[in-house]
N, C-alpha and C positions, 0 to 999 in steps of 0.2 A: 719079213723074217723067214728064216729057213725052217724047213720041216723039223730038223733036229736042232733045237735051241743050243747055242754055243756062245763062246766068249765074244765072237764077232757081233752077235746079235745084241749082247749086253753093251758092247762098245758103241754100236749104232744108236741104241736108245739113249745112252749117256751123251752122245754127240748131239742128238736131237734136243735133249733137255738143255744142253749148253747153248745151242742156237736159239732155242725159245727164250732163255733168260736174256741173251744179248738183244734179240729183236724186240722183246717186250720192253726192255729198258729204253732202247732207241725210240720205239713208238711212243712210249709214255713221255719221254723227254721232248720229242717233237710236238706232241699234243700239248704238253705243259707250256711250251714256248708260245704256241698259237693261242692258247686259252689264258695266257698270262697267270699261270699258277706254277706250282712246283712239281717236279717229277714224282715225288711221293704222293701228292694229291691225285695225280693222274693214275698212278699205279693202283691206288685205292679204288678209283672209279673202274678201272679195267678189271680188277679183281672181283668186284661186286657183280659186274655184268657177266663175266665168264663163269664164275662159280655158280651164279644163279641160273645160267643157261644149262647146267647139268640136269636140272629138273625138267627141262624141255625135251630131253632125249627119251622118247617113248619106248624104244626097243631095248633099252638097257634095264637089267634087273635092279632091284633095290640094293643088292650087295655090290653090284658093279658101280652104281652111282655113288655109294658110300666110299668105295675105294678111290674112285675118280676124284671125289671131293677132298679126300685125304691127300692125294698126290698134288692136286692143284693148290691146296693150302700150303704144303711144303714148298712148292715151287714159287708161289707168290710171296711167301715169307722171305725167300732168298732174294727175289727181285726187289722187295721193299727195302731190304738192307742195302742193295746196290743203289737204289734210288736216293737213300740218305746221303750217299757220297755225291751223287749228281746234284742234289739240293745245295750242297756246299759250293759246288762250282757256279751255280746260278747266283748265289749270294755275293760272290766276288765280282761278278760282272757289273 
């Protein structure tokens, strides 16, 4: 990020979030295919592992960990919604 926070920095963060959503769904779908489960079930597994790992970050303050957990919840809620659509695709196959 730049020293003076601006619109481009916000756009960069939003682009990273969008890429995270897409890559997380692709990864979950690939995992689901290999594990013979649904993308939604894989997203649930990924969510639990990643949200739980926030507590392993020793250098982050309690407030930072709480904020991270809040953002991860919001992001995984979005991915879970995307996975529901992916589940429908696997049901047709």
